[in-house]
N, C-alpha and C positions, 0 to 999 in steps of 0.2 A: 177868727182863726185863719180864714182865707187870706186876709191882708197880711197876716204874719207869715203865712206860707209863701206868699208872693215876695215878701221882703227877704226871706231866706233864699229864695230862688235867685233874686238879684245879687245878693252877696255871693252866692255860689258861682254865678257867672263871672263875677269880678275876679275870682280865684284863677281864672284862665290867664290873667295878666301877671307877669312875674313880679311887678311892683306890689300888687295886693297879696301875693303869696308871701313875699318877704315881710310885708306889713302884718300879715296874720301871725307868722312865727315871732315877729317882734313883739306883738301884743302879748302872746303867751309868755315870752321871756320877761316882759315888764311885769306881768302879773306875778310870776314866780319870784322875781327879784324883790318886788314890793312886799310880798308875803314873808320872805325870809330875811329881809334887811335887818330888822331889829334883832332877829335871833342869831345873826352872825356878827353883829356890831360889837366890837371889843368893849368889855366892861372897863370903865375908867374910874379909878378911885381917887377921892379927894383926900389924900394923906400927905403928911409932911414928915420930914426927918425928925426923929426924937419925939414924935407925938405918940399918943396912946391909941392902939387899934380899937375902933368902935365895934368891930365884929371879927369873927374868925374868917381869914382870907385863905382861899385855896387856889392852887394853880389851875388856870383854865385849860392848860395843855401841857404836853411834855416838851421840855426845853433843855438843851445841854448847857450846863454851867461851865463854860470854858475856863473861867478863872479858877474855880475850885479844882477842875480837872488838872490844870497846869500845876497847881500847888501840890496835889497828890502825886503827880508824876515827878516833881522835883524831890519830894520826900523819898519816893522810891529810888531815884537815882542816887540820892545821898546815902541811902542805906546799903548800897552796893560797895563792898570792900575792894581795895586795890588788888589786882590780880598779879601774882608773881609766878614767873615761869622758871622751871629748872632747866639749866643748860647741860644736858646730858653729855654733850661732847667734851665739856670741861673735865669730867672724870677720866675719860679716855686719854685726853691730852696730858693730864698730870701723871697718869699711870705710865704713859709712853715716855715721859720725861725721866721719871725715876728709873724706869727700866733701862733707858739709854745710858744713864749715869753708871749703873751697876755693870752693864755690858761694856761700857768704855773702860772701866776699871779692870774687868777681866781681859779686855783686849791689850791693855798696857802690860798686865802680868804676862800674857802670852808673848808679847814682843820682847820683854826683858828676859824671859826664859830662853827664847830663841837666840837673843843676842849673846847671852852668857854661853850657851852651847856652842855658838859659832866662834867665840873668842877664848875658848879654854886653852888653846895652844899658846896664845899670847899672854896667858896668865893675867888677863884683864880682870879687874875687880868688878864685882856686882855693883850696879848703880845704887847710890844712896837713896834714903827715903825722900830727901828733898828733891833729888833728881826725878824720882818716880812721881812725886807730886807735881813737879813742873810739867812732866810729860803728860800726866793726866789732865792738868788744867789746859794744856795746849790743845787737847782734843775736845774740850767743852767750850761752851759759849761764855763770853765775858760776864753775862748776867748771872749765870749759874756760879761762876767763879767768885763773883762778888757777893752773892747771897749765901754761899756756904763757907763754913770756917775751915781752916787748915786741919783742925782736929778730925773733921769728917774725911777729908782727903787722905790724911795719914792712916786712918782706920781702913780705908778702902784699899790703899796700895799695899798695906801690910797683910791683908787677908788673902787667903788662897782662893782659887777659883771656886772650889767647892763651898767654902764659907760664903763667898759672894753670891753664889746661886741660891743658897739657903736664905741669906739675908734679903735678897731680891724678892724671893717668893713671899716671905713673911711681910715685907714692907708693902708690896703691891696688893696683897690680900687685905691688909689693914686699910690701905687707902681706898680700895674698892668698897669695903664694908661701910666706911664712913661717908664717902662721897656719893653713894647711890641714894642717900637721903638728902632732903632739902637742907641747905646750909645758907642761912641769911647772913647779912653782914654782922649781926649781933651774935650769931652762933658759930663764927669761925673759930674762936678760941676754944670753945667747948669741943668742937670737932677735932681740933689738934690734940686736945687732951685725950680724947677717945682713942686716937691713933697711938698716942704715947702709952696709954694703958694696955692696949693690945700687944705692943712690942716690948713692954717693960719686963715681962716674965719669959721672954724667949730664951733659948739655950745658947744663943750667940755669946761670944766672948764680950767682955765689958766694952772694949773700944768699938767693936763692930755694932754692938747693941745700941750704944749711944749714937753712932753714926746713922743707923737705921731709923732711930727715933727722930733724929734731926731731919733726915730726908723725908720721913713720913709727915712730920709737922710742916716741912717746907712745901710738900705736895698739896696739902689740904688748903683749899681756897674757897671763897664764896661761889656757889653755883645757882643761887636763886636771885632773880633780878625782876624788877617792876616791869610789867607788860602794859604799856599805855593803850595799845590797840585792843587787846582782849578786855581790858578794864572798861573801855568806852563801849564795846559791843555789849557787855553785860549790862551796863547802865542803860543802853538803848533798849535792850530787851525788857528790862525791868520797867522802864517808862511805858513801853508799848503794852505791857501786860496790865496796866492800870485801866480799868473800865472807865469810860467817860462818866463824869458826875452829871446826873440829870435831875431836874426838878420834875417829878412825875405829875401827870394829870390827876387832879384831885388832892395832891399833897398839900398839907397845911403849911403855909409860909409863916403866918403869924396868928396866934390865938387872940381871942378877944381879951382886951385889957393889958396886953403885953406892949412893951416899948418897941417902937420901930427904930432899930439902930441902923447903922450904915450898911451892915451885911443884909439885913432884911429888906431895906430900901433898895439895895442893888438887885436883890432877887425879884422884888415887885416890878422893877423896871425891866428886868430880863424877860419875865413872862408876859410883858405887854399890858400890865394893869395900870401903868402910868402913861401919861401922854408921851408917846414916842414917835419916831419917824416911820415905824413899821406898822402903823394902825391900818393901812390900806390893804394889807395882805388878805384878811378874811374876805373882803369884797372882791378881790381878784379871784379868790378860790370859789366863791359862790357864782361868779360870772362864768368861770370855766365849767363848773358843774351844770349850770343852766345850758350852756352851749352843747355839752355832751347829751343832755336830755333832749334838746330840740333836734340835734343831729340824728339821734335814734328815731325820733318820730318822723322826721323828714325822710330818712332812709326807708322806713317801713312803707310809707305811702307811695313813694316814687319808685320802689322796686316791685310793687304789687302789679299784677297783670290785669287789674280791673279796668273797666271803662272809665274814660276821663270824667264824665258827668258823675258817675257813682263815686269816684275817688274824691272829687271835690265835695260832694255831699257828706261822705264819711269824714273828711278832714274837718269840715265845719262842725259837724256833729260831735266829733271827738274834742274839738276845741271847747265847745260849750260845756260838755260833761267834765272835761279836765279843769276848766276854770271854776266851775261850780264846786267840784270836789275840793280844790285848793282853798276856796273861800270858806267852805264849811269847816275845814280843818283849822284855818286861821282864826275863825270866830271862836271855835272851841278852845284853841290854844291860848286865847286872851284870858281865859278863866284860870290859867296857871298863876295869875297874880294873887289869887286867893289861897295859894299854897295847897291846892288839891292835887296830891301826888297821883291820883287815879284818873284825873280828868281826861288824859289822852286816850284812855280805853273806851271813851264814849264815841269816838270817831266812827261814822258809818262807812267803814273802809270798803265793804263789799258792794256798796251802791254803784259806784262808777264802773267797776269791773262787770257787774251783771248787766248794766245798761249797754255797755259797749259790746258784750257778747251777744246780747239779744239783737241789737240794732246794727252792729257792724261785723265783728269777727272775734273768735275766741283767742287767736294768737295776739291780736292787738290788746285784748282784755288782760292777758298775762303781762304784756309789756307795760300797760298802764298800771297794773298792780305793783310792779317793781318800782316804777317811777314814783308812785304815790308813797310807797314805803320810804324811799330815799328822802323825799320832801318832808314827810311826817317826822322822820328822825331828827330833822333840823328844826322844824316848827315847834316840837315839844322837847326842847333842850333845857327848859327852865329847871333849875335845881340839880342839874347833873354836871359833873366835871367835864369840861370840853364843849365842843359845838354840836356833836352828834349824839343823840340818844338811841343807842343801838337796841335797847329793850323795846322802845316804842316802834322803831322801824321793823323789828321782827314781828311784833304783834300785828301791825297794819298789813304786812306782807302775807302772813298766814291767814288773816281774816279775809283779805281781798281774794286770795287764791282759793280759799274754801268756797266762797260764793260762786266764783267763776267755774270751778271744776264740778261742783255739785249740780249747778243749774243745767238742765237739759233743754236744748233749743227747741225740741219737739213738744215740750210740755206746756201746760196752760198756766194762767196767772197764779193759780194755787201753788204751783211748783216754786214760784219766786218766794213765797212765804216759807216753804219747806227749805229752800236753799238758805234763806236768812236764818232759819232756826238751826240748820246745820252749821252755819257760820258762827252762830252764838255759842254752840257747843265747842267748836274749835277755838273760839276766843277764850272761853273759860279754861280749857286745857292749856292753851298757850300761856295764859296769865299764871296758872299754877306752876308750869315749868319754869317760867322766868323768875318767879318769886323764890322757888326752892333751889335753883341753880347756884346762887351766891350764898346759900344757907341763910336766907333772910328770915327775920322774925316779925310776924304780923299777928295782930289781934283778930278775934272773931269778927269785930265790927268792920275792920279793914277788908277781910275776906268777903264780908257781905257787900261792901261797896264794889269789890271786884266782880262779884257774881252779877250784881245789878247792871253794872256798866257793860259787861260782856253780853248780857241778854239784850239790853237797849241797843247796843251797837249792831248786833246781828239782825234783830227784828226791825230796828229802825232802818237799816239798809234795805230790807225787803219792802217796807212801807213806802219809803222814798222812791224806790225803783218802780213800784206799782203806780204811785202818784205821778211820777214824771214821764212814764212810758207813753201814755196816750197823748200828752202834750207834745212830746218830741216826735212821735209818729205822725201826728196831724200836721205839725209845723213843717216837717221835712218831707211829708208824703211818703214815709217809709212803710214798706210792707214787711212787718216782722212775722215770725212764726206764730206768735201769740195772736196777732191780728188776723192771720190766715185762719187759725183755728176758730176764732170768733166768727169770721165770715162764713165758715162751713156749718155753723149751727142751723139746723132746719127751721128754727123759729125766726130766722132773719126775715124781715118784712119782704124783701125781694124774692127770697126762695119760697116763701109762703104764697107770694103773688103768682109765681110760676106754677106751683102745685095746684092752686085753686083755679087759675084761669087757663092753664095749658098743661094738664096732668100728663099728657103724652110726651110733651117736651121735657117735663121734669124727669120722667123715667128715662128718657133718652139722655139727658144731661148726667144723670147718675151713672148710667152705663159708660158714657164717654169718660167720666171722671175716673172710673175704675181702670179703664184701658190706658188713659193718659198717665195716670200715676205710676202704674207698673212699668210702662215704657220709659218714663223719665228717670225713675229710680234705677233702671237697668243701665242707663248711659251716664248716671251721675248727675243728672239735672235735678231741679227742685220739684220733686214729686208732689209735695203738698200744694205748691203754687199751681201746678197743672190741674190737680183735683179741684181746688176752689175755683180756678178760672173756668173749668168745664161746667161747674154748677151754674155759672152766670153767663156763659158764652152765647146762649140763645135767649136771653132775657127779652130781646126785641120781638120775639114771636108772640109775646103776650098782647101786643097791640092788635094783631089779626090772627089769633090762634087757629081759627078754622081753616085758614089757607095753607096749613102745614099738615101733611098727611098723618103724622103721628097723633094729631088731636082730633081727627075727623070721626073716628069711631063709628063706622058704618053709616056715616052721613054722606050726602052727595058732595062730590068734589067741586068747589066753586070755580076751579080753574077750567072746568069743562065748558063754562059759559063765558070765559074771558079770552081775548086774543093773547097769543104767546108773549108779546112784548109787555102787556099789562101784567100778566102773571109774573113775568121775570122781574119787573120793577117791584112788585109786592114782595117777592121772595128776597130780592137783594136788599130791600129796605130794612129787613130785620137786623142787619149788621149795624147800620147807622142809627136805627132806632134804639138798639141795645146800648150802643155807646152813649147816646144821649141820656138814657135812663140811668145808666151807671154813673155818669158824670153828675147828674142832678142829685143823686143820692151820695155823692162824695166817696165813691169807692176808690181804692188805690189805682194808680195809673197802670200797674202791671195787669190788673184784672181787666181794665178797659182795653188795654192793648190786645189781650187775648181775644176779647169779643170783637174787636175791629179786624184782627189779623187772621182769625182761624180759617177764613175762606180765601184770604189773599186776593188774587185777581183771577180766580178760577172761573171757568166757563160753565154757565147753566146749560148743559148739553141737551137736556130733554126739551126745553122750550126753544133753544136755538135751532135744533133740528126740526122742530115742529114749525117754527117760523120760516125756515128755509123752504119747507114744502109749499108755503104760500108765496114767499118772495125770495127767490134764490140770491138776489143781490143784497139782502139785508146785512147790515154791519154786525160783525161779531162783538164789537166793543159794547154795544147796548146790552149784551147778555153776560157780561163779565162783572164780577164783584168789584167795588171801587178800591179795595185794598186798604191799607198797604199790605205788601207781602209780609210773611212772618219774619220778625226781627230777632226773635230769641228761640232757643230750643224748645221752651215750654209752649210757645205759640204754635210752632210747627208741629209738635207732637199732638197738641189738642186738635189742630186742623185735620191731621191724618186720622186720629182716633174718631173724630166726628164723622168723617166720610166712611171709615171702615165699619163703624157701628150701624150706620144707616144701611149700608150695602149688605152686610151679613144678615141683618134683620129681614131683608127682603128675600133671602134664600128660603126655599120651601123645605129642603132637607140638607141643612149644613153639615158637612163632614170636615174633619181636619184637613183633608187634601184640598177641598174646594175653598175652605176658609183661607188657607195659605196662599192659594193661587190668587184669590181675590185681593188679599192684603198686598201681595207683591205687585199686582196690577195697579192698585190705587197709588202706592208709593212711587212706582215707575212713572205713572201719568203725571204726578205732581213734580217729580224730578225733571221730566222732559219738558213740562210746561214752564219751568223756571220758577216755580213757587218757593223753592228752597234755596234760591241763590243768595238771599240776603240774611240768612241765619248761618250760624257756624256749625251746622251738623255735617259730619263726615260720612263717607260711604260706609265705613265700618260701623258707625253708630246707627245708620239706617238699617243695616242688617240686624243689629241687636234689637232695634225697635220692632222690626218685622217679627222676630222670634218672640219677643215679649207679648206683642199683640196677639199672635197666634195661640200662645199658651193660655192667655186670659180668655180669649174667645172660645177656645176648646173647652175650657172649664164651664163657661156660661151656657154654651149651646151643645152640651154633651147629650148623647142619646139616652133616652129613658125607657125603662121596661113598661110593657102594657100590663096593667093589673087585671086579673081574671074577671072581676065583677064588671069592670068597665067594658071588657071585650064582650062579655055575655049580653050586657045591655045594648051594646052596639048591634050585635047580631039580631036580637029580638026586634030592634027598631027597623 
């Protein structure tokens, strides 16, 4: 296991180089591409024109049938009738024409009357009818003169102005009544007859009535004409209203035993089931999908504010879990060849998400669940129309998220089984929902299969998580919450060693653990790590327990017989001794760091000042701990709590005020001595730590009442 851990450490260091980071993501992409290649590879049928279909063939996707669409649009255009527009201005023009003829006749009559009146003295005769007709024709156009007969002109010049006015009104009214309607070329004669019918029974004299009928018929003309622009616009709208003809995903193109005619063969080619030049498109699609997935993973890791070394560890760990999950899904998906419709529900979807949440981060676990669902919907597309099995994708997503959301990072390994059981329940409910949504019909046996697969998926995820967790923790040297809880067990051999060989140190460590945990939680640091680190931080004292005051228990202090420098070296050695013991027992690096760093490079003031009394020129360096200084918040807090607990315990009558003054003095000394320079604690967080330590210490060292019996016995003594 140590060799494997060293191997992973070397790989992690390689990720510092851009080339190996690119290679890492390239390997992930190759694994994804290899897993999904066969699932996106277009199905090619060995069929010939006019052969018999050996099986029912369905469309793998939705494709527009442009040829059929154009045929339907042409039919829609052909069904549009020609548009004829009514020229309304024709009615007014013809009415004006007839009106002007009658008014011209009245004008001629007026001129003749005036002429007669002016020439009465000369006994000039009244103009003849022919002269009147000539005069009338002279005022009209040649076209009108040509189109109308002399009979009409005769009736007009012989009628009085009153008769002409009546005839004009009757004729114009009849023309208006007829020409306000549509009059096509075929309907002109009928329209003329309608005018004739309206004027036939008028009260006009016979000649004028005939003239009015003739003028009415003359006025009626065609007013409806073909409109090519409007017709084309209607045809365009009709064509555009036709919905595109599509061959839908899952649609049956040809049934088993049917003849593959030219139309069916064309449709098979259109949907890509024959060898065509477009067969590369699915591979382009899956490549783009993989690029999106890898981009999301890359963005997550390189926008995170974590330390470079941790980021590399998390990236490598994620890659292993990701590849393992994809391989498990791929192996299970191969069983689709046996036509097991329920086989996809066996996928232990919650496994990867729970591992990532425990070992890395919950947010990344949710992202992983989404990616796994997308990949699973493609890997389990056998027997479904199209490339993506949305049912399987939803199932994997809900199953994975159930495990991630239910698992509490502060819980023990038993909680992983509980999370797996919860995931199994969600699996079953999801299957029921997906089965009933499309109104599916399933037998009791099939529901039994669904129930078994849901349970196996959920519980199997938990079992695999529990099985893989120790291996991954040991291989990567990861200190997970579950591992911390295990290390806090009082039955751990090292904790029992402290309890049996240095009971005073054990009690001191428990007190420091309480103080450090409350302070770390107050500033948002890892309180559990601080607690467990506190349990082991003084493990080195077990080599010489009697040289530490908490273990002397009314014995003689051996330091009284030793020179100060020797005593200092013994006290200082417990740090390096502790680190060696922890390394030998393969405890996590974070615990070893706390043991090494909790004293930093602080000065053993008691022995230093004692030595100065003997030799004022003695070097201070010999009385300082070797360090290193605290590198993390947890190490710094444990170091402060260690000093505070020992100092407060030495007080004869601790009060909240004295405790607070002492805590502030210890923190100030550490700050001024530069012991907190290499960790990222802020001044505000130090204030919070002081407040938390004071609250906890006040609860521990609160004043107690004196019981009467005890007081009485004391007085008697």
